[in-house]
N, C-alpha and C positions, 0 to 999 in steps of 0.2 A: 608120828609121821609115816607111813609103810606105801611110799609110791614104788611101782613095779611098771614098764618099760619093757612092751615084746618088739624087738630091732631089731630088724632086720635090714642088711647092710645094702646101701646102694637107694633103700629106701625115705618118704619121708621121716624115718623115724632118728636122720642124720641130724633132722634140724633139733629134737628134743631133745636128744642124748648130748645132745652138742652145748644146748642151751644149761641142763641141768651142774655139768660139769661148772659149765663159769658162772655159774650163781652159788652151787659149792654145795648142793640139797643132794642128804644123802640118799639112794634110791638103789634097789636092784633092777639088772638090764638081763633079759630070754634072750640074749642071739642067740635069734634061728637061723640056720643052715641055707646059702645058695638050694645047696641039691633038694631036701625037704619041704622050703619054703611053701611053694602053692598045695602042696599035702599036706601040710601039715595045718595051714588056713583054713581045711577040709575040716579041721577034723571035730565034734563036736563037744572037746575041751577051745578050744579056739570061739569055732563058730558062738558059744554063750554067750562070749564078752565079746564078740566084736563077729556080728552074723557076713558084714560085710567082704569080710575073708582077705582084709589090708592092712598095711600097716602104715605107722602106730599102730599098739593099743595103749594106752596110759592107765593106770589105775591109782588109785588118790586114793587110800579110806574106802567108803562106798561110792566112788567115782569113778566110773568108767566114761572114758573118753576116745576120742579114734581122728579127731583130724591137728594137723598138724601146727598150725598157726593159729589157731582156736585152741590150742594146749600150749605153747610159748606164751600167748594172751594169759590164759588163767594160772602158769607155772611164776609170771612174773609182778602180776596181781596181787593171791597166795600170799605168795613168798615171797621178800627181800627179794630186790632184779639189780638194787644197786643203780650204778650209770650202765647199764645193760638198758633201759626202760625210763625217760626223758622224765621229767615231773608234768602234769601238763601246764604249771603256768610258763614251762620252758616253748621259748621261740623252737624248738629242734620237735616239740610233742607234737606238731601234722602232717611234719616229712617224714619225723620215724613212725607214726601211721601209717603214714602211705605206704615208706616203699616194707614196711613188715608182712604189711597186704600185697602187696602186689608181683611180693618173690614168690607168690602162687595162684593171684586172684587175678592180676594182670596176664605173669607173663608162664603158666603152668597149662594154660590148656593148649597153646600156641608149640610149646617145649614139647610137649608130653608129645605130639600130633608129631611131629618132627623125630622126635623120638622114636616113636611105633613105627612109623615106614618106613626109619632111613635103618633101622637096625634090630629093635626086640621086635618083627613079625615074619613067620617065613616069608618068604620070597614071596609066594604065589600067592597073601592078601593084605600084601603091600601097592600104596597109589604113588605116582611119583609126583599126578597131583596136589593131593593131600601133603606131600613133602611138604614139595614147591615156594604150597600155600604154606606151613608151620615156620620155615624157613624164610622165607619174605618178613614176616608179624615176628618173625624170633626176631628179628634184626630191629624191627623199628622198636624192640621195643631191650635191645642191646643201644638202640640209639639215645634213648628217651633215659636208661637209665644212666648210660656214658653223660648226657649234659646234667645230668642228677648232680654227681657225682664231681661233677669236673677237677679243682684238682686239689680237694680233700683227701685222706684216706681212707675215710668211711663217710659210709650216707654222709650221718650227721655229723655236723660242724663240731659237734660235745665229747666226741672219737667213736669210737668200737659200741654197737651195742645189740640187738639181737633182731632190727630189721636189715642188719649186715649177714648174717645167720637163715636169713630165709631166705636172700635174694640168692646169693653162694650156692645155695642146693640147687637150684638152675641152670645155674652156670659151672656149674660141676657138673651135670648130668652134658650142658654141651660140650663139655672137657672131654667127656668117656665115650661120645660121635664122633669125637674130631669136627665139633662145627663153630670150635670157638675162636679157632685162627683166623677170621677177618674183624675177629669182635675190634672196636674201637684199645690206643695202647694204654689209655688210664682204665679201661676195666681189666686186661690184662696184669699191670703191674697190681691193680685191684685183689685181684684174684689170687696170686701170685701173695701179697701182702699175707692175705688172708690163713690162707693155709699152716703157712708161718704160728698159726696162731696154737698153744703146747694143750689145748683141751681137745679144737681140731686133731692134730697128730695122733692123742691118744684113742679117740670116739675110731678115726678112717681107717685104724690099723690093726682094727677087728676084722680077722679076717671072717667074712660068709661062706 
């Protein structure tokens, strides 16, 4: 097994690195410093493996993948995910699949638009309308997520799964840009619970 993950802290590669740790897989982490991440993404070396110039990139033998949730799905199908992925016969399998993908396809666009137009882009390129739209749609997503979580510790009744990792990343971005203060209380408690996970603490401690 020769798994290599190209990782830029605060990017979606956090999801993959966290999952690799939770699964106990052997892997090589190639961390790209924040100061050189954009420049490195344009180099011939990186373009040869990821022409999109984004992070993550995972290489497993002859296979290269670049979509974070797809990488998670692949790793859990190829290797033993244990309780991180409920069995297809489990009542948790449907909710697990929904929340795994909701973390990106359901929330991603709104959170990223809010992130870009309230934090990431230069002031002259920001749109207050887009930021407000992103904020409103993100709020809907948080309410939906809070309803699905209810009074459970994790999204699935069986306990902590990779779906929690997927969703957590979007909550993490909202926390960075101080747009998480108005989240439902059960999501705030959920967020604090997740960030106490040893694997998260190890990965998030890696400096950019």
